[in-house]
N, C-alpha and C positions, 0 to 999 in steps of 0.2 A: 547235671548230673549232681547228686547228693555229695556229701564229703563224708565218705563212709569210714567204719572203724573196723579193726580185727579184733575179735574178742572171743575168748572162751566163756560163755554165758551159761549161768545157772539156771535150771529148769525148776522154777517154782511153783508150777502148777499144769497139769496135763488132763484133759477131759474128752471123751469121745464126743464128735462133733458130726452125726451123720456118719458117713464112711471115712471121715477124716479126724485129725487129731488137733484140737485148740490147744496151744500150748503157749505158756506164759515164762518168759525168760528175764533175767534181770540183766541190763545193759544200760546202765543210765546215759552215757554220752550218745548211742544210737538211737535212744529213745527220745531225746532232746531234739535231735537232728531230723526226726522221722515226719513226713509228709504224706497224707492219704495218696497212693500209688506207687509209693516206694516199695521194696521188695529186699529180702535177705537171700543170701547164698551159704548155704551150709556145705561143710565138708562130707566128704563120703564118710560112714562108719568105718570104725577100726576094723580091718580084717575082710574088708570086700575088696573086690578088684577095681573098683570104680576110681579114676582118678581125679576127674571134674569135679567141682562143687556142684549142687543143684540148688536152682532157685525156688523159693518159696514165697508166697504172699506174706505180707504184715497186714494184719487186720487193724491194728490201733496201737496207740502206746497210752500208757497211764503212768504218770511219774517216773520212777525209773525204770519201767518194765515195758517189754513188748510182746504182744499177742502174735503168734504166728500160726499158720495153717498148714500142717502137714499130713503127709500120707500115711504114717504109721506111728506106733507111741515112739516117744523120744528117749535117749540116754539120759542119764541126769545132767550132763553138761554138753552143750552145743558149741561147736567150732563154727563161728559165723562171720560174714563180712555184711554190714548194715550200717544205715541204709543205702539201697542202691538205686538206680534209674532216675528218670524225672519224673515227679509227682504230677498229680492234676492241679492246673491253675486254678485258683479261687477267684471271685470277683472282688473288685476293691471297695464295691457298695453292695447292698443286699439286693438280690437278684431272686429268679425263681428258676429252678433247675429241675429237670427229669434225669432221673438216673436208671439206666438200664444194665442189668445183670443177669447173667446167664449161669446156672449150676452154681458151684462154689466160688466162681469167679467174681460173685456178687459180694462177696466178702469184705474187700476193703472199702467198696461203696457205702457201708453203713457208717465206718468211722467218719467218711467224708461228709454226708448227711449231718453227722451230729455237729461237725465244724461248721458247715453252712448255715444249719438252725440257728448255732449260738452267735453267728456274725449277723443274724437278722434275716437271713435268706429264706425261702419257702422252697420245699422240695417234694417230689412225687417219685414212685417207683413203677418200674415195669421189670417184674422178675420172672424169668422164664428158664424153663428145664425141660428134658426130655420125658419125666414123668414127675408125680407129685413127690415121690421119696428123693429126688436129686433137688428140689427146690432148696435155696439156701436163705435164710435171713428173713424170711416171711414174717415171722411173729415181730423181729425186731423193728423191721421197716414199719409194720401196723403201729407200734408203739410210738414212732417217731412222726408219722403222719397219716391220715385217713385216704390221701393219695395213693393207692397201692394197688396195681393191676398185676395178676397172676396168669402166666400163660404156659401150658404144656404141650409138647408135640402129641402126646396120646390122649389128651382131653380129659386126665385123670383128676386136674385140679384147674381151677379158672376156666379160662377161654382156650379154645384149641389153638394152638399156634399155626402161624403160616395160612391161615383162612381170611385174613383181612390185609389186602395190600396196602391199605391206607391207614393201619394201624398205628403208625409212629405218627404220622401226619395229626391224626385224631388226638392222639395222646398229648402230643407238644402243644395243639391248638387248646385242649382242654384246660391244661394246665396255664397256659399264656406263658410257656416257658422262654426265658433268655438263654438258657445254656443247656446243653446235652452233655451228661458223661455217661460213658459205656465201659462196660468190662463184660465182653461176651466174645461169642465166636465171631468169624470174620461174615458170615450170611447176616447175622442179627445186626452187627456193627455196622456192615456196609448199609443195611436197608434204614437204618436210624440216623446214620450221617447223612445219606442222601435226602432223607426227608428235612431233617435241620437245615441243611444247605438251601432246599428250595425255598424254606420258610425265613431264612435269614438268620438262623440260630446258629451261633459258635458251638462247635462240638468238639469234644475232648475225648478220646478212646484210647484205653489199654489194649494193645495188641497181645494176644495171648498165643504168640508163639512159643515153642519150645525154647527155653534158654539154658543150653546145656553147661555155661560155666557161669553166667550170670555178670561176668567182669568184663566183658569184650574180648577177650584173648583168643576164644576158639573161631570166632565168625560163623558160628553156626546158626545166628538167629537174624540174619542180614533180610531186609525186605525193600521194596520198591516204594518212594516217598517222592510226592511232587514239592520242591522247595518253592518259596514265593516268588522266585523268578521264573516259576514255569517247568522248570527243568528236573527230571526224575532223576534220583539218586537213590544208591543202595546205602541204607543205614542199619545200623545194630540196633536190635530192639532192646537189648539190655543197657547200652549207655545212653544212645539218642532217645530211647523211649523209657520204658513201655508205653508211656503216655505221649500220644500224638495228635495233632488236629486231624480231626476225624476225617475232614474233606480232602485232606493231602493223600491219605494213605490208599494205595492201589489196591484197594480189598480182593478183587478179582485175580490178582495175580502174586498173592504172596507165596513165597516157596519158588518162585520163577526169577528169571532175569530177563525182562522183556528188552526188544531190540533197541528201543528209544532211551533206555537208562544211560545215563552217562559213563562212557568208559566201556559199554557191552561190547563194541566191535574191537576193542583194543587185545 
């Protein structure tokens, strides 16, 4: 887990980004500690009945600022805790990575790709969404690499989603990828992680579970994960994750307590 700070961060910029708001805040300590995959937890706006903080993605850090992706236009100052969670591990030597992003969940992958490229690695993207309007980061991805595959569920852009069961195997092979990074829903993350495991490619996936508080206190984001010893345990997505070894997440049982999970019969 990161070493987070609690701060009242000044909003220095905000613009509409599709249905979201891309918000820049000044918080030098948090920016220095940020790694792709981290997130922030924001206090509820004054005057609301919300008690818990809400988790929001951090898109990137630049100097003493962080770019966040928010659901609505922000107030002038944000009460935040950041950076939180476990980030994407990055290779010690140059590698080739396939990055899978779905909808706005793809946002942090763009900053990850920038860091990978700066370290001498190669990258390719698979960007998916229900419709063309929901795709996120396609233009920026194409600025970073020529290897960008677009998928939509309704076929309104790129290739139709779910029509090629071997799609991720083909994408990994075409790129000759050593690594898979995913930020997508359970179905796509499971399919991509499975294809990576078959090919012997290491996968890292951000679990997009709801993070009600973002700090581990509420236990509202637990999920079953197989440890290295083969035993499945319930872990918190916000503290042990949100990034996990994709091959160890029990994707088909998110939101459940499988009978064989350690302690399930207690």
